[in-house]
C-alpha positions, -999 to +999 in steps of 0.1 A: +000+000+001+013+036-007+016+061+020-014+080+011-035+048+011-020+039+046-027+074+060-060+081+041-073+046+044-114+045+046-122+036+082-156+025+071-143-004+050-133-034+071-114-049+042-092-019+036-085-015+073-076-051+076-051-048+048-039-017+064-033-034+097-013-062+082+008-038+064+015-017+095+023-047+117+046-061+091+063-029+083+069-024+122+085-060+123+108-051+093+120-018+106+104-002+138+096+034+131+086+029+095+049+023+103+049+057+121+068+073+091+038+062+068+008+065+089+015+081+124+040+103+142+067+111+117+090+125+143+089+092+162+091+072+133+123+089+119+140+088+151+131+051+155+142+043+119+175+061+124+183+041+156+173+009+138+197+015+109+225+025+133+220-008+152+219-027+118+253-011+110+268-022+145+255-058+138+270-058+104+303-045+116+303-071+140+298-099+117+324-086+093+350-084+124+341-121+133+348-131+095+379-112+086+396-097+116+386-112+148+420-116+163+429-079+160+396-062+161+376-083+189+401-071+217+389-036+207+352-044+206+353-068+236+365-042+261+344-030+291+336+007+277+325-005+242+305-033+256+287-012+281+279+013+250+263-018+232+245-027+263+228+007+266+220+009+228+203-028+230+183-017+260+174+016+244+164-002+213+142-028+232+123-001+249+119+016+216+107-016+200+082-019+227+069+018+222+067+015+185+049-018+185+021-005+209+019+027+188+015+004+157-012-014+174-030+018+180-024+030+145-041-004+131-073+007+149-083-030+154-121-020+161-120-014+124-106-046+113-126-077+103-132-098+133-114-128+123-083-108+115-082-090+148-067-117+168-041-125+142-030-091+137-026-086+176-009-119+178+016-113+152+024-079+168+030-095+203+049-124+191+073-103+170+075-078+202+086-108+223+109-124+199+127-094+188+125-072+220+135-103+239+165-106+217+176-070+223+172-073+261+188-106+261+217-093+242+218-064+266+220-089+295+250-109+278+271-078+268+264-062+302+275-095+319+307-096+297+315-060+306+311-067+342+334-097+340+362-079+323+359-051+346+363-074+375+393-091+359+410-057+353+405-045+388+423-074+405+457-080+387+493-087+399+526-080+379+547-112+376+586-109+370+613-127+353+640-145+368+661-112+365+634-092+384+622-074+352+584-074+348+569-098+323+555-079+292+542-104+270+510-092+253+486-113+235+491-149+227+507-152+193+529-183+198+536-210+223+532-198+259+531-208+295+502-200+319+509-209+357+475-217+376+481-215+412+454-229+435+458-216+472+446-236+503+440-203+522+406-205+540+404-166+545+370-156+535+361-191+520+331-210+525+337-244+508+324-274+526+349-296+545+373-266+552+388-274+585+395-245+610+429-258+614+436-253+576+459-225+566+447-190+564+463-156+551+482-162+519+481-200+521+502-224+503+502-232+467+479-264+471+477-270+435+503-259+408+495-265+371+517-252+342+498-249+311+516-250+279+491-236+252+503-235+213+484-223+184+515-234+165+513-271+172+476-267+180+481-285+213+481-280+251+497-296+280+488-290+317+518-302+338+506-306+374+535-303+400+532-322+434+529-301+464+550-325+485+578-324+457+611-318+478+634-294+459+653-263+461+636-229+455+654-197+443+652-162+459+622-141+449+615-107+460+627-103+496+628-141+501+661-157+502+665-190+483+661-222+502+683-254+496+653-279+501+616-273+508+582-287+500+571-271+466+539-258+483+557-236+505+565-213+475+533-192+479+538-183+517+575-173+510+565-145+487+532-147+469+525-156+433+559-143+422+577-169+443+558-197+427+564-186+393+601-184+403+601-219+416+582-233+387+607-218+363+637-230+384+622-265+383+612-270+350+635-246+329+603-231+312+597-192+311+562-183+324+545-155+304+511-154+323+498-166+358+467-167+378+459-175+414+426-192+422+407-197+456+387-227+468+354-210+462+365-205+426+362-243+419+329-244+435+316-214+414+331-228+380+315-262+385+282-247+391+285-225+361+287-254+338+260-273+353+281-299+370+311-321+359+304-357+354+328-383+370+327-421+374+339-441+403+348-478+401+347-480+440+334-458+464+353-428+479+348-417+516+370-392+532+360-372+564+388-347+560+378-337+527+340-342+531+336-364+502+313-393+503+304-407+469+293-443+460+305-463+430+291-454+398+283-421+379+281-386+394+277-352+383+296-331+407+293-292+414+295-269+444+311-283+476+309-318+464+333-310+434+357-292+459+356-322+483+364-346+452+394-325+442+407-323+478+404-358+487+437-380+494+425-402+523+397-416+501+420-429+475+438-462+478+472-450+489+461-415+503+489-398+486+493-364+469+503-380+438+470-400+437+451-368+444+467-352+415+455-382+393+420-375+405+422-339+398+433-348+364+403-371+358+379-342+369+398-315+349+398-338+317+360-342+321+357-303+329+375-297+295+352-320+276+322-302+292+334-269+284+340-278+249+307-295+245+279-277+225+258-274+257+285-250+271+306-237+244+276-230+222+258-214+251+270-176+255+252-173+289+270-203+303+303-191+289+299-159+307+289-175+339+322-196+337+342-165+329+324-147+357+330-175+382+367-175+373+368-137+375+354-135+410+378-159+425+411-153+407+439-130+404+454-127+370+488-113+360+488-080+344+493-093+308+469-122+313+441-098+324+442-079+294+411-083+268+435-088+239+454-117+258+422-134+269+405-133+234+439-147+219+440-176+244+403-185+240+406-184+203+435-208+205+421-233+230+388-232+211+405-249+180+426-276+198+412-309+197+406-329+230+430-356+218+459-330+218+451-318+252+474-337+278+471-336+315+505-349+330+521-352+363+558-341+372+574-375+378+585-380+413+585-408+438+577-410+477+605-407+502+609-400+539+634-375+546+643-364+583+608-378+592+589-361+566+568-379+538+578-360+505+584-369+468+618-367+450+618-358+414+626-384+388+649-362+368+654-382+336+617-385+331+612-350+340+635-338+313+621-358+289+588-340+297+601-304+301+622-309+268+592-318+249+572-288+261+602-265+255+603-277+220+564-270+216+558-307+211+522-324+220+527-352+244+510-383+251+515-406+281+517-444+283+506-447+320+476-434+338+477-417+370+475-436+403+439-428+408+428-435+373+413-466+356+402-469+321+364-470+318+366-502+298+351-489+266+384-475+251+364-449+235+373-412+235+348-385+249+315-382+230+319-345+227+329-335+191+364-322+185+370-291+165+385-295+131+420-277+131+422-248+103+440-260+071+470-237+080+477-250+113+507-272+116+499-306+131+533-314+151+537-352+158+528-363+193+558-373+215+553-404+236+565-396+271+585-422+293+561-444+315+574-427+346+553-396+334+516-404+342+485-387+330+459-388+302+444-368+272+414-347+278+396-371+252+401-402+273+372-411+297+387-425+330+372-434+362+385-429+399+391-456+422+387-452+461+392-473+490+373-506+492+346-507+517 
């Protein structure tokens, strides 16, 4: 219908008014404001159309960025200020759509429309309002949540230093790099179940230390867990003097995250570009964010110290139950920290399969919940907290197949020294492991960890693995000595506890 027909339609003709109503509602769906320009308040219509075209331009730019320049332009767009601007625009557009839809329904003059068509016109307008307005408000929630997460990350950072004392200045991930993840056992401000009042407070100890090697070059990742009871020398760091021999988990108490960075580099010979410290409550929040992590047990695990009480069979762990499972030692067959690391690898491999599944990776809200859970309970190194770095790491990890993600344990064996139960490094096996990482080679283990048992199916995870891009060099996988235990993220294993 022409503009004159829409404005000058004969109100006494139900057929004309019905046709006019369908046209107005349809125009409002295609471009909010167009109905007002043609048949109502032109000022409102022009304003709404201008804003609509502006939003379309933003969407088109976003799609172009995603297709041709995501690695360079995404960090610019995915920064707190641009995200808050987009959030405000989406909220405003959602409100504008509601106003235009209600005004369009007024313009249709439904009382003049054929009886059978009244319901259809109204229903179409309402459905379109719910779908499109809901999308605008939903998008605003997501962008606002993302801006909040990035703001939280940026407000809580720590500078890490090289062995020579200079501040690490790495920038975004462009090639192989190492990230140190330190789990502190501090109970200060923590609310996790099973946390004894006798456990450490203040800075705490590095209860979990994992060196993660990520490489977009070889399209692989290796997560190296260092035993907390590993008895080894530690270098000077900050105001702390070097120590000849000490448990590895004393590094955090000696001088914070930088002392763990220094001790890890001294032990492995590997430089560390990024680091992060995570609290107990962070594990609880992250497991909740993904809807729980599935694990299987071939025998029950009961441990009063950690609070775990699980029967044999399949379980989906989240919250305090996930934390208790990760902390347990006495519920395993030998009660050793080495078995606890193996138990953690079972959980982490399953967590990685869960995160890379379509249910999580394909759900922006869950991804943001996961990122938010981490941000609330982690302190990131200065470079790691930058949007450009986080985006570059996320893009690299997204394309790594599960088969090329390895969880390994720094090889060591138990020993008693001056009445202390510690572990001593197996230097030969350790060198084979660290040499492979230094050479940016994907690794595979021959031996499962002490708490892991094959699920008997011999099949990898059901989660689909991403297809590497044609430009990615597929470096050959290095098989590690049998003394190095662990598993790939694709391998489904079960945990075994004490019998009875």
